[in-house]
C-alpha positions in Angstrom: 18.8 1.2 11.0 18.1 -2.1 10.0 20.7 -4.7 9.5 21.3 -4.3 5.9 22.8 -7.9 5.4 19.3 -9.5 7.3 17.7 -11.5 5.0 13.8 -10.4 5.6 12.3 -13.5 3.8 11.5 -16.4 6.0 8.8 -19.0 5.3 6.8 -18.4 8.1 6.3 -14.7 7.2 4.9 -15.9 4.0 2.7 -18.7 5.4 1.2 -17.0 8.3 -0.7 -14.3 6.1 -1.6 -16.8 3.3 -3.1 -19.0 5.8 -5.0 -16.4 7.8 -6.6 -14.8 4.6 -7.4 -18.4 3.2 -8.9 -19.5 6.6 -11.2 -16.4 6.6 -12.2 -16.9 3.2 -13.1 -20.6 3.7 -15.0 -19.5 6.9 -17.1 -17.3 4.5 -17.6 -19.4 1.9 -18.8 -22.2 4.5 -21.0 -20.1 6.4 -22.4 -18.0 3.5 -21.7 -19.2 0.2 -25.0 -20.4 -1.9 -24.1 -22.4 -4.8 -27.3 -21.5 -6.3 -26.2 -17.9 -6.7 -23.9 -19.0 -9.2 -26.5 -20.2 -11.5 -26.8 -17.0 -13.2 -23.1 -16.3 -13.6 -21.2 -17.4 -16.9 -18.0 -16.8 -18.4 -18.7 -14.3 -21.3 -17.1 -11.8 -23.2 -18.3 -9.3 -20.8 -16.9 -10.9 -17.8 -13.6 -11.7 -19.3 -13.1 -8.0 -20.4 -13.7 -7.0 -16.9 -11.5 -9.4 -15.5 -8.8 -8.4 -18.0 -9.8 -4.8 -17.0 -9.0 -5.4 -13.4 -5.6 -6.9 -14.2 -4.8 -3.8 -16.2 -5.8 -1.4 -13.5 -3.2 -3.2 -11.3 -0.5 -3.0 -13.9 -1.4 0.7 -14.1 -1.0 1.1 -10.5 2.5 -0.5 -10.6 3.5 1.7 -13.2 2.5 4.7 -11.4 4.6 3.6 -8.3 7.3 2.9 -10.3 7.2 6.1 -12.6 7.3 8.0 -9.1 10.1 6.2 -7.6 12.2 7.3 -11.1 10.7 10.9 -10.7 11.8 11.2 -6.9 15.1 10.0 -7.5 16.0 12.2 -10.6 15.8 8.8 -12.6 19.1 7.7 -10.9 17.0 4.5 -10.4 16.6 2.4 -13.7 12.9 1.0 -14.6 14.3 -2.6 -13.4 15.7 -0.9 -10.1 12.3 0.9 -9.5 10.4 -2.0 -10.3 12.6 -4.0 -7.6 12.0 -1.5 -5.0 8.3 -1.8 -5.7 8.0 -5.3 -5.2 10.2 -5.3 -2.1 8.3 -2.8 -0.8 4.8 -4.7 -1.6 6.1 -7.9 -0.5 6.8 -6.5 2.9 3.9 -4.7 3.3 2.2 -8.3 2.7 4.2 -10.0 5.4 4.0 -7.2 8.0 1.2 -5.6 10.0 -0.4 -3.2 8.1 0.3 -0.4 10.5 4.1 -1.0 9.6 3.9 -1.8 6.1 6.7 -1.7 3.3 7.2 2.3 3.1 9.4 2.2 6.4 12.0 0.0 4.3 11.9 1.7 1.1 14.9 3.8 2.0 16.8 0.5 2.8 15.9 -1.1 -0.5 16.7 2.2 -2.7 20.1 2.5 -0.7 21.0 -1.2 -1.9 19.9 -0.2 -5.4 22.6 2.6 -4.9 20.6 5.4 -4.0 22.6 7.5 -1.0 21.2 7.1 2.6 19.7 10.7 2.9 18.3 10.9 -0.7 16.7 7.4 0.0 15.2 8.6 3.1 14.1 12.1 1.6 12.4 9.7 -1.2 10.8 7.7 1.3 9.1 10.6 3.4 8.2 12.5 0.1 6.4 9.1 -1.1 4.4 9.1 1.9 3.9 12.9 2.0 2.3 12.3 -1.6 0.3 9.0 -0.3 -1.3 11.0 2.5 -1.9 13.9 0.3 -4.1 11.6 -1.8 -6.4 10.7 1.1 -6.6 14.2 2.6 -7.8 15.4 -0.6 -10.0 12.3 -2.1 -11.7 11.6 1.0 -13.6 15.1 1.4 -14.1 15.1 -2.2 -15.9 11.8 -2.2 -18.0 12.8 0.7 -19.1 15.5 -1.1 -20.1 13.6 -4.1 -21.7 10.6 -2.0 -24.3 10.8 0.8 -23.0 9.6 4.0 -25.9 7.0 4.6 -24.5 5.3 1.0 -20.8 5.6 1.5 -21.3 4.1 5.3 -23.6 1.1 5.2 -25.1 1.4 8.6 -26.8 -2.2 8.5 -24.2 -4.0 10.4 -21.9 -3.3 13.1 -18.6 -3.6 11.1 -19.9 -0.8 8.6 -20.7 1.3 11.5 -17.6 0.7 13.1 -15.8 1.5 9.6 -17.5 5.0 9.8 -16.2 5.8 13.2 -12.5 4.7 12.6 -12.5 6.4 9.4 -13.2 9.8 10.9 -10.5 9.0 13.6 -8.0 7.9 11.2 -8.6 10.9 8.8 -7.7 13.5 11.5 -4.7 11.3 12.4 -3.6 11.4 8.7 -4.3 15.1 8.5 -2.0 15.7 11.2 0.5 13.5 10.5 0.7 15.0 6.6 1.0 18.3 8.2 4.2 16.8 10.3 5.6 15.3 7.3 5.4 18.5 5.4 7.1 20.8 7.7 9.9 18.0 8.5 10.6 17.4 4.9 10.2 20.8 3.5 11.0 23.2 6.6 12.8 21.5 9.2 14.5 18.4 8.2 16.6 18.5 11.4 13.7 17.6 13.4 13.2 14.1 11.5 17.1 13.9 12.1 16.9 14.7 15.7 13.8 12.6 16.4 15.7 9.6 14.9 19.0 10.0 16.8 16.5 10.2 20.1 14.7 6.9 18.9 18.1 5.1 18.2 19.2 5.8 21.6 16.8 3.3 23.1 18.8 0.2 24.1 17.2 -2.2 21.5 18.4 0.2 18.5 21.5 1.5 20.1 23.8 -0.5 18.1 22.9 1.5 14.9 23.1 4.9 16.5 26.3 5.6 14.8 24.7 5.8 11.3 22.2 8.4 12.5 24.5 11.0 12.2 25.4 10.6 8.4 21.9 9.7 7.7 20.8 13.1 9.5 23.2 15.1 7.1 22.3 13.2 3.9 18.7 13.9 4.8 19.1 17.7 5.2 20.8 17.7 1.9 18.3 15.7 -0.1 15.5 17.9 1.6 17.1 21.0 0.3 17.1 19.8 -3.3 13.4 18.7 -3.1 12.9 22.1 -1.9 14.4 23.3 -5.4 12.1 21.3 -7.6 9.9 23.1 -9.6 6.0 22.7 -10.1 6.5 20.5 -13.2 8.1 18.0 -11.0 5.5 17.9 -8.3 2.4 17.9 -10.8 4.4 14.6 -12.4 4.8 13.3 -9.2 1.3 13.9 -8.1 0.1 12.7 -11.0 1.9 9.4 -10.7 0.3 9.0 -7.1 -3.3 9.9 -8.5 -2.9 7.2 -11.2 -1.5 4.6 -8.6 -4.1 5.0 -5.9 -6.9 5.8 -8.2 -6.2 2.6 -10.4 -6.0 0.4 -7.2 -9.4 1.5 -5.8 -10.8 1.0 -9.4 -10.1 -2.7 -9.4 -13.1 -3.7 -7.4 -15.4 -1.7 -9.6 -14.0 -3.6 -12.4 -14.5 -6.9 -10.6 -18.2 -6.1 -9.7 -18.8 -5.5 -13.4 -18.0 -8.9 -14.0 -21.4 -9.9 -12.3 -23.3 -6.7 -12.7 -23.8 -3.4 -14.4 -26.2 -2.3 -12.2 -23.9 -0.5 -9.6 -23.0 2.9 -8.1 -19.5 3.2 -9.1 -19.1 6.3 -6.6 -20.1 4.1 -3.4 -18.1 1.2 -4.5 -14.9 3.4 -5.2 -15.4 5.3 -2.0 -15.9 2.2 0.2 -12.6 1.0 -1.2 -10.7 4.2 -0.1 -12.6 4.3 3.3 -11.9 0.6 3.8 -8.2 0.9 2.9 -7.8 3.6 5.5 -9.2 1.6 8.3 -6.7 -1.5 7.0 -3.9 0.8 8.1 -4.3 -0.3 11.7 -5.1 -3.9 10.9 -2.7 -6.0 13.4 -2.6 -8.6 11.0 0.2 -9.1 8.1 -1.4 -7.4 4.9 -4.8 -7.1 6.7 -4.8 -10.8 6.1 -8.4 -12.1 7.4 -9.5 -8.8 8.5 -9.7 -7.6 5.0 -11.6 -10.1 3.6 -14.0 -10.4 6.4 -14.6 -6.6 6.7 -15.0 -6.4 2.6 -17.6 -8.8 3.0 -19.6 -7.2 5.7 -18.9 -3.6 4.2 -20.5 -4.4 0.3 -23.3 -6.9 1.7 -25.7 -4.4 0.3 -25.1 -4.1 -3.1 -27.4 -6.9 -3.8 -25.8 -9.6 -6.1 -25.9 -12.2 -3.6 -23.1 -13.7 -1.4 -21.7 -16.1 -3.6 -20.4 -13.3 -6.2 -19.2 -10.9 -3.4 -16.9 -13.7 -1.9 -15.9 -14.4 -5.4 -14.8 -10.7 -5.7 -13.0 -11.3 -2.3 -10.9 -14.0 -3.7 -10.2 -12.0 -7.1 -9.5 -8.8 -5.3 -7.0 -10.3 -2.9 -5.4 -12.4 -5.8 -4.7 -9.2 -7.6 -3.8 -7.2 -4.8 -2.3 -9.1 -2.3 -1.3 -12.8 -3.3 0.1 -11.7 -6.4 2.9 -9.8 -4.5 3.3 -12.4 -2.6 4.0 -15.0 -5.4 6.4 -12.4 -7.3 8.1 -11.3 -4.0 8.7 -14.9 -3.2 10.3 -15.4 -7.0 12.3 -12.3 -7.1 13.5 -11.3 -3.5 15.7 -14.4 -2.7 17.7 -13.9 -5.7 17.7 -10.2 -5.0 18.8 -10.7 -1.5 21.5 -13.1 -2.4 23.1 -10.5 -5.0 22.9 -7.4 -3.1 24.1 -8.9 0.2 26.8 -10.8 -1.3 27.8 -7.5 -3.1 28.1 -5.6 0.0 29.8 -8.3 1.7 32.6 -8.4 -1.1 32.9 -4.4 -0.8 33.5 -5.0 3.0 36.2 -7.4 2.7 
């Protein structure tokens, strides 16, 4: 297990993704930005309305995740504690490669907020399962309503690559979702045994003694989750749906600032596929890769390079840099309090 007394916040971890994202955005502006395209853009009640709508959608996304943390922990987390866990998760996702993300540390964050290790891990896996189910179900629904040629704009190599990567990643997610379901609801001992095997590795051996207690807690928490009624899973599923759908609709709202003539299903569908592809991004929080891929993927919308680049800036401000800012403000104080409290108990 990760060291609970290790401060995960360091300056370079914050500066690196910020610099990468800003560098790529700057290059896009230098290479493709045409000031003349902004002549037809003005601040109006329409633009302000849809900018506020985008902000509200992000807030709705956050509320969905926070509500789900409360539901999955049987309200053992207060609204404030669930908010802390959410911000911690988003912040660590922003400063680590997308393939790692903040989900892997959710169990640690909840444990520091007073939730047992086993339950925290079960909640983490349950959250992952609900997230993956959203993509497993939403992807074929989108493909049913949106022609392949419109969803995957094949006019450039980036868009064509996204199409190929999406198909591969979708298959992997289906397999991963099946394994999560079996491990969480039928054979939690498999997860426990797998982790015990992993922590035999030399680099992780120092934490091996903690896996036995964790394994027993996971099995107990898994048994509790299996006993939950349909209402519980409907609510957690609804919270998941609200969270992800709101997040993807942010881009629809941002496009509406500049034009009303867009295919909303295509814009939404491309956000979902782009998000899946960004899962394997090697950069912290997808910095640099996200901005460039977005520009290439949406280059056929027909509103000009200037507005698209502005949309990229607003999109990353709301969905990425905002969490870096909030995390930078909240997390140091949270770490100091929680780690000091842990050390006090151990003395």
